[in-house]
C-alpha positions as CSV (number, residue, x, y, z in Angstrom):
1,M,-14.6,-4.7,1.7
2,K,-14.4,-7.5,-0.5
3,R,-11.4,-6.2,-2.0
4,L,-9.9,-5.9,1.7
5,V,-10.5,-9.3,2.3
6,S,-8.9,-10.4,-0.7
7,I,-5.8,-8.5,-0.1
8,I,-5.5,-9.7,3.4
9,L,-6.5,-13.8,2.8
10,T,-4.6,-16.0,1.1
11,I,-6.7,-19.5,0.6
12,L,-5.2,-22.6,-1.1
13,V,-6.9,-25.3,-2.6
14,I,-5.5,-28.5,-4.5
15,S,-5.5,-29.4,-7.9
16,N,-3.6,-32.1,-9.2
17,G,-1.3,-32.0,-6.3
18,A,-0.4,-27.9,-6.9
19,P,-1.3,-25.5,-4.7
20,I,-3.5,-22.7,-6.2
21,V,-3.6,-19.4,-4.3
22,S,-6.5,-17.5,-5.2
23,F,-8.1,-14.0,-3.8
24,A,-6.2,-12.0,-6.5
25,T,-6.8,-8.3,-6.3
26,T,-7.5,-7.9,-10.2
27,E,-9.3,-10.0,-12.7
28,P,-7.6,-12.4,-14.7
29,P,-7.4,-11.5,-18.3
30,A,-8.5,-13.0,-21.2
31,I,-6.3,-15.1,-23.7
32,L,-6.4,-16.8,-26.6
33,A,-4.9,-20.2,-25.8
34,E,-6.9,-22.9,-24.6
35,T,-4.8,-24.0,-21.7
36,A,-2.3,-22.0,-19.8
37,V,-1.2,-21.8,-16.4
38,V,1.2,-19.7,-13.8
39,I,3.3,-20.7,-11.4
40,D,5.2,-19.3,-8.9
41,A,8.9,-20.8,-10.0
42,K,10.4,-20.9,-6.4
43,T,7.2,-22.5,-4.8
44,G,5.3,-23.9,-7.6
45,Q,2.3,-22.4,-6.4
46,V,-0.4,-22.0,-9.0
47,L,-1.3,-18.3,-9.6
48,Y,-3.7,-18.8,-12.6
49,D,-5.3,-22.0,-14.2
50,K,-7.0,-22.1,-17.6
51,N,-7.8,-25.8,-18.1
52,M,-4.1,-26.4,-17.2
53,N,-4.3,-30.1,-16.8
54,Q,-5.9,-30.7,-20.1
55,Q,-3.7,-32.5,-22.6
56,K,-2.5,-30.9,-25.9
57,E,0.3,-30.9,-28.2
58,P,3.6,-29.1,-26.9
59,A,5.0,-28.8,-30.2
60,S,8.8,-27.4,-29.5
61,T,8.1,-26.9,-26.1
62,T,9.0,-30.3,-25.4
63,K,12.8,-29.3,-26.0
64,T,12.8,-28.0,-22.6
65,L,13.2,-31.5,-21.2
66,T,15.4,-32.9,-24.1
67,A,17.8,-29.9,-23.1
68,L,17.4,-30.9,-19.6
69,L,18.2,-34.7,-20.1
70,A,21.2,-33.6,-22.0
71,L,22.5,-31.1,-19.4
72,E,22.7,-34.0,-17.4
73,N,23.8,-36.8,-19.1
74,L,26.4,-35.1,-21.4
75,D,29.8,-33.2,-21.4
76,L,29.2,-29.9,-23.1
77,N,32.4,-30.7,-25.0
78,K,31.7,-34.0,-26.5
79,I,31.8,-34.4,-30.0
80,V,28.7,-35.7,-31.8
81,T,29.1,-37.5,-35.3
82,I,25.9,-36.8,-37.3
83,D,24.1,-40.0,-38.5
84,A,22.4,-40.9,-41.9
85,E,19.0,-40.5,-40.4
86,T,19.2,-37.2,-38.3
87,P,19.7,-34.7,-41.6
88,F,16.2,-35.8,-42.9
89,T,14.4,-34.6,-39.9
90,E,11.4,-32.4,-40.9
91,G,10.8,-28.7,-39.8
92,S,12.9,-26.0,-38.0
93,R,16.3,-27.1,-38.6
94,I,20.0,-25.9,-38.8
95,Y,20.8,-28.6,-41.8
96,L,23.0,-31.2,-40.4
97,L,24.8,-33.1,-42.6
98,E,26.0,-36.9,-42.0
99,G,29.5,-37.0,-41.0
100,E,29.2,-33.5,-39.5
101,N,31.2,-33.3,-36.3
102,V,29.3,-30.9,-33.7
103,T,29.7,-30.5,-29.9
104,V,26.5,-31.1,-27.8
105,E,27.1,-27.5,-26.5
106,Q,26.6,-26.2,-30.4
107,L,23.3,-28.7,-30.6
108,L,21.8,-27.3,-27.4
109,Y,22.4,-23.8,-28.6
110,A,20.7,-24.8,-32.0
111,L,17.9,-26.7,-30.1
112,L,16.7,-23.8,-28.0
113,T,17.7,-20.5,-30.0
114,E,16.8,-21.5,-33.5
115,S,14.5,-24.4,-32.3
116,A,16.3,-27.2,-34.4
117,N,14.4,-30.2,-34.4
118,D,17.2,-32.0,-36.3
119,A,19.7,-31.0,-33.0
120,A,17.2,-32.6,-30.8
121,V,17.1,-35.9,-32.7
122,A,21.2,-36.1,-32.5
123,L,21.2,-35.2,-28.8
124,A,18.5,-37.9,-28.3
125,K,20.5,-40.5,-30.1
126,E,23.6,-39.7,-28.4
127,I,22.1,-40.1,-24.9
128,A,20.0,-43.0,-25.6
129,G,21.0,-44.6,-28.8
130,S,17.7,-44.4,-30.5
131,V,14.7,-42.0,-30.5
132,P,12.5,-44.6,-29.2
133,A,14.5,-45.2,-26.1
134,F,15.4,-41.5,-25.5
135,A,11.6,-41.1,-25.4
136,E,11.4,-43.5,-22.6
137,M,13.9,-41.5,-20.6
138,M,11.7,-38.3,-21.0
139,N,8.5,-40.0,-19.9
140,K,10.5,-41.6,-16.8
141,K,11.6,-38.2,-16.3
142,A,8.5,-36.3,-16.7
143,V,7.1,-38.6,-14.1
144,E,10.0,-38.1,-11.4
145,L,9.2,-34.5,-11.8
146,G,5.4,-34.8,-11.5
147,A,4.3,-34.3,-15.0
148,E,1.9,-37.5,-14.9
149,S,-0.3,-36.4,-17.7
150,T,2.9,-35.9,-20.2
151,H,3.8,-38.9,-22.7
152,F,6.3,-37.7,-25.6
153,I,7.0,-40.0,-28.4
154,N,10.1,-37.9,-29.7
155,P,12.6,-35.1,-28.5
156,N,11.6,-32.0,-30.9
157,G,7.6,-31.8,-30.7
158,L,7.0,-32.5,-34.0
159,H,3.0,-33.9,-34.8
160,E,3.0,-37.8,-33.9
161,E,-0.1,-39.3,-32.3
162,G,-0.3,-39.5,-28.6
163,H,2.8,-37.0,-28.4
164,L,0.8,-34.8,-25.1
165,S,1.5,-32.7,-22.1
166,T,-0.4,-30.4,-20.4
167,A,0.2,-26.8,-19.4
168,Y,1.0,-27.4,-15.7
169,D,3.4,-30.4,-16.5
170,L,5.3,-28.2,-18.6
171,A,5.4,-25.7,-16.2
172,V,7.1,-28.3,-13.8
173,I,9.3,-29.4,-16.1
174,A,10.4,-25.6,-16.9
175,K,10.5,-25.3,-13.0
176,E,13.4,-27.8,-13.0
177,A,15.6,-26.9,-16.1
178,M,15.6,-23.3,-14.4
179,K,17.6,-24.7,-11.6
180,N,20.4,-25.3,-14.1
181,E,22.3,-22.1,-14.6
182,T,23.5,-23.5,-18.1
183,F,20.3,-23.9,-19.2
184,R,19.4,-20.3,-18.0
185,E,22.4,-19.3,-20.2
186,L,21.3,-21.0,-23.1
187,I,17.6,-20.1,-23.2
188,M,18.2,-16.0,-23.0
189,T,21.1,-16.2,-25.7
190,Y,19.6,-14.2,-28.8
191,R,22.3,-14.8,-31.6
192,Y,24.6,-17.4,-31.3
193,V,27.3,-17.9,-33.9
194,M,28.2,-21.5,-34.3
195,P,31.5,-22.1,-35.4
196,A,32.4,-23.9,-38.7
197,T,32.5,-27.5,-38.6
198,N,34.4,-30.1,-40.6
199,M,31.4,-30.1,-43.3
200,Q,29.9,-26.4,-42.9
201,E,30.6,-23.2,-43.0
202,T,30.2,-20.5,-39.6
203,R,26.4,-20.6,-39.1
204,Y,24.4,-18.0,-37.2
205,L,21.4,-18.6,-35.3
206,Y,18.5,-16.6,-33.8
207,N,16.3,-17.1,-30.7
208,T,12.7,-17.5,-31.7
209,N,11.4,-16.3,-28.1
210,R,10.1,-12.6,-29.0
211,L,9.7,-11.8,-25.3
212,I,13.8,-11.5,-25.2
213,Y,14.7,-9.2,-27.8
214,D,11.9,-8.0,-30.0
215,E,10.9,-4.0,-29.2
216,K,9.5,-3.7,-32.8
217,T,6.8,-6.6,-33.4
218,K,3.4,-5.0,-31.5
219,V,1.2,-7.5,-29.8
220,V,-2.3,-6.3,-28.3
221,V,-2.4,-7.2,-24.2
222,N,-5.5,-6.5,-22.6
223,G,-6.5,-4.1,-25.4
224,E,-3.4,-2.1,-25.5
225,R,-0.6,-2.2,-28.2
226,R,2.9,-3.3,-26.7
227,S,6.1,-4.3,-27.7
228,A,6.6,-8.2,-27.6
229,K,9.9,-7.6,-25.4
230,Y,9.1,-8.2,-21.7
231,E,10.7,-6.8,-18.7
232,G,12.5,-9.0,-16.7
233,V,12.1,-11.8,-18.9
234,T,14.0,-15.3,-18.2
235,G,13.4,-17.3,-21.0
236,I,11.8,-20.1,-21.8
237,K,10.8,-22.0,-24.9
238,T,8.7,-21.3,-27.8
239,G,6.5,-24.1,-29.8
240,Y,4.4,-24.0,-32.9
241,T,2.8,-26.6,-35.3
242,S,-0.2,-26.6,-37.5
243,H,-1.3,-28.9,-35.0
244,A,-0.6,-27.3,-31.8
245,G,-1.1,-23.9,-32.5
246,G,1.0,-21.5,-30.7
247,C,2.6,-23.0,-27.7
248,L,5.0,-20.8,-25.0
249,I,6.5,-21.9,-21.8
250,S,7.6,-18.0,-20.6
251,G,9.6,-17.2,-17.6
252,A,9.9,-13.4,-15.6
253,K,11.7,-12.5,-12.5
254,R,11.4,-9.2,-10.9
255,G,12.7,-8.9,-6.9
256,D,12.7,-11.8,-5.2
257,T,9.4,-12.8,-7.6
258,E,10.1,-15.2,-10.2
259,L,7.3,-16.9,-12.7
260,I,7.0,-19.5,-15.3
261,A,3.8,-19.2,-17.4
262,V,2.9,-22.0,-20.2
263,V,0.4,-21.4,-22.7
264,L,-0.9,-24.2,-25.6
265,K,-3.0,-23.7,-28.4
266,S,-3.1,-20.3,-29.0
267,T,-1.8,-18.8,-32.3
268,D,1.7,-17.2,-33.5
269,L,1.4,-13.9,-32.1
270,G,-1.0,-14.4,-29.5
271,R,1.1,-16.8,-27.6
272,F,3.2,-13.9,-26.9
273,A,0.3,-11.6,-26.1
274,D,-1.1,-14.1,-23.6
275,S,2.1,-14.8,-21.9
276,I,2.7,-11.3,-21.4
277,A,-0.9,-10.6,-20.2
278,L,-0.6,-13.6,-17.4
279,L,3.0,-12.5,-16.5
280,D,1.5,-9.0,-16.0
281,Y,-1.2,-10.2,-13.8
282,A,0.7,-12.5,-11.8
283,F,3.3,-9.8,-10.8
284,E,0.1,-7.5,-10.4
285,N,-1.1,-10.1,-7.6
286,Y,1.4,-12.1,-6.1
287,K,4.7,-11.9,-4.6
288,S,7.4,-14.5,-3.6
289,V,8.7,-14.0,0.3
290,K,11.7,-15.6,1.5
291,A,10.9,-17.2,4.8
292,L,14.3,-19.1,5.1
293,D,18.2,-18.7,3.8
294,A,19.9,-21.8,2.7
295,G,22.7,-22.4,5.2
296,T,20.8,-21.2,8.2
297,V,21.7,-23.1,11.1
298,L,18.7,-24.6,12.9
299,G,20.5,-25.9,16.0
300,E,22.1,-29.1,17.1
301,I,21.0,-33.0,17.4
302,P,23.1,-35.5,19.6
303,V,25.2,-38.0,17.6
304,K,25.2,-41.8,19.1
305,R,28.7,-43.6,18.6
306,G,30.4,-40.9,16.7
307,M,33.8,-38.9,16.8
308,E,31.6,-35.6,17.9
309,R,28.9,-35.7,20.3
310,K,26.6,-33.3,18.3
311,V,26.5,-32.4,14.6
312,Q,25.2,-29.0,13.6
313,V,21.9,-28.7,11.3
314,V,21.3,-26.2,8.6
315,A,18.7,-25.5,6.2
316,L,19.3,-27.2,2.7
317,G,18.2,-24.4,0.5
318,D,16.3,-21.1,0.3
319,A,12.5,-21.6,1.5
320,F,9.9,-19.3,-0.4
321,T,6.3,-18.9,0.0
322,T,3.8,-17.0,-2.0
323,L,1.5,-14.4,-0.7
324,P,-0.9,-11.6,-2.3
325,I,1.2,-8.5,-3.4
326,E,-0.6,-6.5,-0.4
327,A,-0.1,-9.2,2.2
328,S,2.2,-8.5,5.1
329,D,5.2,-10.6,4.9
330,S,4.7,-11.2,8.6
331,V,2.1,-13.5,8.3
332,V,5.1,-16.0,7.1
333,N,6.6,-18.3,10.1
334,T,8.8,-21.5,10.3
335,K,8.6,-24.8,12.6
336,I,11.8,-26.5,13.0
337,I,11.2,-30.2,13.4
338,L,14.7,-32.2,13.8
339,D,15.1,-35.7,14.4
340,N,16.1,-36.7,18.5
341,K,19.2,-38.1,17.6
342,V,21.3,-39.5,14.6
343,Q,24.1,-42.5,14.5
344,A,27.3,-42.4,13.2
345,P,28.8,-42.2,10.7
346,I,26.7,-39.2,9.6
347,A,27.7,-37.5,5.9
348,K,27.7,-33.7,5.2
349,G,24.0,-33.1,3.9
350,Q,22.1,-35.7,5.2
351,K,19.0,-35.0,5.9
352,V,17.7,-34.8,9.9
353,G,14.4,-33.2,9.9
354,V,12.3,-30.6,7.8
355,V,11.4,-26.8,8.2
356,E,8.0,-26.4,8.1
357,I,6.5,-23.0,6.1
358,Y,3.2,-21.4,7.5
359,E,1.4,-18.8,6.2
360,G,-0.4,-18.1,9.4
361,D,-1.9,-21.7,10.8
362,Q,-1.7,-22.9,6.9
363,L,1.2,-25.1,5.9
364,V,2.5,-24.0,2.5
365,G,5.9,-25.8,1.9
366,T,9.0,-27.5,3.5
367,V,12.9,-27.3,3.2
368,D,15.3,-30.2,4.2
369,A,17.0,-29.7,7.5
370,V,20.5,-31.6,6.7
371,T,23.7,-31.8,8.6
372,A,26.5,-29.7,8.4
373,S,29.3,-32.0,8.4
374,D,30.6,-35.4,8.0
375,I,30.6,-37.2,11.8
376,P,32.8,-40.4,11.7
377,E,32.2,-43.3,13.8
378,G,34.2,-42.7,17.2
379,G,36.1,-44.9,19.3
380,I,35.4,-47.3,21.7
381,L,34.8,-44.8,24.4
382,S,32.0,-43.5,22.1
383,I,30.1,-46.6,23.4
384,I,29.2,-44.3,26.4
385,G,28.8,-41.2,25.0
386,L,32.3,-39.8,24.9
387,S,33.6,-38.1,21.7
388,D,36.6,-38.9,20.3
389,E,38.0,-34.9,21.6
390,T,36.8,-36.0,25.0
391,A,38.3,-39.5,25.0
392,K,41.6,-37.6,23.8
393,V,41.3,-35.4,26.8
394,I,41.0,-38.1,29.0
395,E,43.7,-40.6,27.1
396,R,46.0,-37.7,28.0
397,F,44.8,-36.7,31.6
398,F,45.7,-40.4,32.3
399,A,48.9,-40.7,30.6
400,A,50.0,-37.6,32.6
401,I,49.0,-39.6,35.7
402,L,51.0,-42.8,34.7
403,I,54.1,-40.3,33.5
404,F,53.8,-38.8,36.9
405,I,53.7,-42.1,38.9
406,V,56.5,-43.4,36.9
407,L,58.7,-40.0,37.4
408,M,57.8,-40.3,41.2
409,F,58.8,-44.0,41.3
410,A,62.0,-43.3,39.6
411,A,62.9,-40.1,42.1
412,Y,62.0,-42.7,44.5
413,V,64.4,-45.4,43.9
414,V,67.1,-42.9,43.0
415,L,66.6,-41.3,46.5
416,K,66.6,-45.1,48.0
417,R,69.7,-46.0,46.3
418,R,71.2,-43.0,47.6
419,Q,70.0,-43.8,51.0
420,I,71.4,-47.3,51.0
421,R,74.8,-46.0,49.4
422,R,75.3,-43.5,52.2
423,R,74.8,-46.1,55.0
424,K,77.1,-48.1,53.3
425,L,79.7,-45.2,53.4
426,R,79.2,-44.8,56.9
427,R,79.5,-48.5,57.6
428,L,82.8,-48.4,55.8
429,E,84.2,-45.0,57.5
430,R,83.5,-46.8,61.0
431,S,85.0,-50.1,59.9
432,S,88.0,-47.9,58.3
433,R,88.8,-46.3,61.8
434,Y,88.2,-49.6,63.9
435,M,91.1,-51.2,61.6
436,S,93.3,-47.8,62.1
437,Q,93.5,-48.1,65.6
438,G,95.0,-52.0,65.7
439,D,91.4,-53.4,66.0
440,Q,91.8,-52.2,69.8
441,P,88.4,-50.4,70.7
442,R,88.4,-46.9,71.5
443,Y,86.4,-45.8,74.5
444,D,84.8,-42.3,74.9
445,E,85.8,-40.9,77.8
446,R,82.4,-41.1,79.0
447,W,82.6,-44.7,79.9
448,R,85.8,-44.2,82.1
449,Y,85.4,-44.7,85.7
């Protein structure tokens, strides 16, 4: 009976603003990491929590946010000239040299494959001018994304007092980064050939994330020796220092279900074993269900003072919810809430409502309802609720009537002139006849006596 209830029901509780789905059908795994979390990458729902809000050193998982800011602020083809200080960055690096010219794209590959600390510094300085200024950008962005327990001091995760984050915050940051297709491509690159620069020969960079490629290394997952390579892996970023221990943000996708797992303060190989165990657990117990497709037409709403009287409304994006693996998709339903009317001018993509996503009676998420087209402000007749198209029809109608009246008047004038001309001709004819008879009147036989 207990198993039946766990399959059918989904209970949501709130932890640090994150919904947590409970009632899994199998027991959570035992892991080495001191803190960890698994979230649904589409909905953000927390599927597993082990001290997820406890601050820890994130090591090179920090570079997830560094890469995101670089992708948002720099052109991939931009040339970066390395300054005098960057080559002295400690830890993992690609040994950049002062005066070396490299592209932003090359630095990003170095950052996310080889986990190069010097590449992180080069990107930070190119974006913000200095590492402290870039750290301010990082912390501002983290708060915007909802990672409120994060405080970064550098762009690479090297040990510094106060450089801290949480498993949950890193999952939130990764969730945002995974919306960027270039980021996805970078983190899934196993081997990158960095072309020769003005100062160095060709370099070969290899990804540090064993989940992507390593079939030889064996890790122990729930007492079973398994390959480190993981089915359906989507990335994301490793991290390791003596202070932080083994850290890993990992991602995987199967069908419509995509997950993000974070483990902090594990061991070198333990971070991979922990991540595999957590991803297995989440896939075994939960699934993402699409409730609504992006672009779904939601209806029309009236437009005040517009060239058109109504505007079509569509769903801004796909909407998903998370269910226990054996729960029926039929428990998912939607409720459309739209504004009563909007006033022109209206921009395409303007928010005019929401679609609420429910699991039974429980609200679990929303997606914006937006306008499907631009509606400029209408002409003077729009004041009384007429669209410009209707106004044009009316204008054409009255124009046609006016033309008809003008034509009828012109025809009348022509006809009248003809009548007048005929009368004049008849009078002239009569006058001519009288004159031909010597001005003597002629009498009709009828007037004889």
